[in-house]
N, C-alpha and C positions, 0 to 999 in steps of 0.2 A: 897172389893176387888176394886182395880183401874180400871178404864176404861177411855176409850178416842175415837173419831169418827175419822175413815178412811173411805173417800168414802161416806160419809153419814150413816154409819154402826157403832153401837156400838161394840167396840173390849175391851174383859177384856183380864186382863194382871196381871203377878205378878214378882216381882224380890227380890233379896235377895243378900246381900254380898256386897264387894267393889274390886277393882281391874279391869282387864281386862276384857269388857262386852261379854258374850256370848249369843247369841240369841237362842232360842231352839223351834223348829216349829215342831208340832206334826202331825200325821198321821189321815187319814181320818178314820170318825167314834168315834176317839177318843177327847181327849183335853188335857191342860194342867196339870193337876192333875195324869191321868191316865198313859200319856206319860213319865212325867218328876217329878213330886213328888212321887207318889208312887213309882216307881223304883230307887228311892234316886238320882237320875241325880242331881236335884237342891243340894241337900248337898253334893254329892261329887265333883260339880265344887266349891261351897264356901269354902268346907274344903282345896280344892286346892289354892285359893286365888283370884277366878275369882267373878265378878257380874253376876249372872245368872239371865236372863230375860225369860218368858214363856209367850204365849197368848193364846187366844181361837180362832181359826179361824173364820171367818164367817161361820154362819149355826151350829157351834159347841159350845158345851158348854156352859157358862154364855155370849158369844157375841151373837149381832143381828142376828136373822134368813133371809133370802131371799130365794124365792123358783122359781126365773129365773136362768136356767141352766148358761147362758152367764155371770151371777155376779160370777162364780165361777170358771172363767177363772184362771190357776194358775200366768200368770202375773198381774192380779188384786190382786191377793192374795198375792204376791210379794210386790205388792204395798202396803198392810197391815202391812207387817214385816217392809218395808223402814219407811213407816209413823211411825210406832211405835218408830225407832229408832230416827227420827226428833224429835218425842214428848218430849222424855227423855232426849234429847239435845246431844246425842250419835253419832259421826260423821262416828265412824267406829266399826264392831264388828266382832267378830269370829260366823259364823253361823253353828249351828246342826239341820240337819232336818232329820226326819224319814218317809219312806214311800212316802205318798204324800206332806209330809213335806220336803220331801228331792228335790223332784220334784220343789217344790215352792223355797227351797234356791236355785237350779240351776238356774232356772229364776232371782232371786235376783241377782246372783253372775253375770249374762248374761247382765241383763239390769241396774243393780246399782252397778259398779263395786267398786268404791269407798267407798262404804258403807260396804263391805265385804273383812275382813281380811284374813280370812280362811274359808273352807267349807267342813264340813263334811256330806255325804250322807249315811245315814244308811237305811238298806231295798230297797234300788233302785240302781240295776246296770244298765245293756245294754237296759234294758226295757225304759229307759230315753229316747233311741234312737228309737229302735225297739219293737214296742208294748206299750202298755199304762198301764201295770200291772193291775190293777184289772177289771175284766170282768164287762160289762154294766150290765148283768144280778144281780148285786146287788143292782140295783137300783129298779129291779122290786121285790127283796126279802124286801127292804124297804118299798114298796106300798103294800105288801101280806096283806091281813087281820089280821093274826098272824104267828107265828112261824111256827106252823104245818101246813101252807099253802105253805112254802119253800121248796122245793124238792133239790133243789142244794146244795151241802154240802158248797162250801163255801159261798154261798148267807147264808147258815142258821148260819154258823160261824160268819158272820159281823152283820147278824139280832140279833141273841142271846147278842152279843155284844153292841149292840146299844141299844136292849131294857133293858138289865141289868144297863146302863149307863143312862137312861131316855133321851135317845137323840131325836131331833125332826127328824122324820123318812121323812117327805116330804123335809125337806132341805135337809139330807142327800142325799136323791135321785136324787134331783137337782144337788148336789156337783158331784156324782159319775157320771153324765151325762155331767157336765160342766167343769171338770178339768182334762180333758185326752189330756192335750199337749205335744207333743214329741218335742226332739230337734233334729235337723240333726248333723251328725258328724263333718260338718264344724263349727257349733254353739258351740257345745262342745268344741270345741278345741281353742276355744274363752276365755274360762275359765280359766284364767291365774292363778289365786290365789292358794295357796297350798291347796289341796284336797284329802280327807281322803273319799275312798267307801268302805263301812264296809258292809258286807252281810252273813246272815247265811248260812252255806253249806247245809243247808238243804231247802233253802227258794225255793220255786216254783213260787213266785211271783215277785220277784226283777229282774232276770236276771244276767248274767255273772257280778261279780264286777270287773274283772282282764280287761276283755273286754273293761269295760267302762274308767276305769283308764288310759289304755293305749291310749285313746284319747286326754288326757289332756296334757299341757306341765309340770305340776308340780302336778302329782297326784300316790299314793299309793293305792292299794287295803288290804283291812283286812279282812281273813275268819273268822266268827264268830263258831267255832265249834259245829257241832251238835246241831244246832239251826235252827228253821223253821223262817216263818216271824215274827210272834208276840213276842215269846218268847226272841226274841235277843235283843229287846229293852233294857230290864235290866241285859243284861250279863255281867258278870265281865271282860271277854275279851274285849267286845265291850267297856266298860267305861275305862278299862285302857290304850287300844289302842289310844283314843279319848284325854286322858290326856298326853301320849306320845307325840302325833301328835301335841297337844297346845303348848307343851314344847318346840317343836324343830322348830316350824315354825317362820319365821321372826317376 
């Protein structure tokens, strides 16, 4: 598996295919394999003629672990994504982010606009602006002695997910505490690239997709029917919606 260094941190990535590059940014406590390989996103994009690139966030998967919450500011994580494109010699890419990855993608579109051809924000709606998505209690769940010591249902879900995937719990606790940046409505309005906001109709974490899309000059919302936060990632409606979006963007 190839690696590169961003901000002194080792970042693991994979890439497949040729054609227009698409950068995939995974969510909290996940990794590139869980979000993008297992649900066949890499294969879907490659089969559609794209060059698919995915990486593990700092603190996740096969990338380097850091334990200071300040190092998980989503603006720094957006720099990791931009630095990967620079490392690969890619001047501009379509960006697909899910949940925390969509928060990172939004920061990337805002602060590195020339590198972002279009943006898909999956699993993140108006909580980009109002609220920060996952609660701080998830950090406590990561630091609990065991899953049996976590009473909160959402905390149990993420702790179980992290345990099953052998994630570094200390790094994840730091990440959830440090990656809680929101954007103002005025900042969101400055995201001028074509944007697709896709949220499951049962998602209680993301916030309203249509309300977020309405803030941007060139954004549309996609409802992913009967899906809550995590299962929406691999949904066929989401995949087809993204392919349709990429086919019509300039």
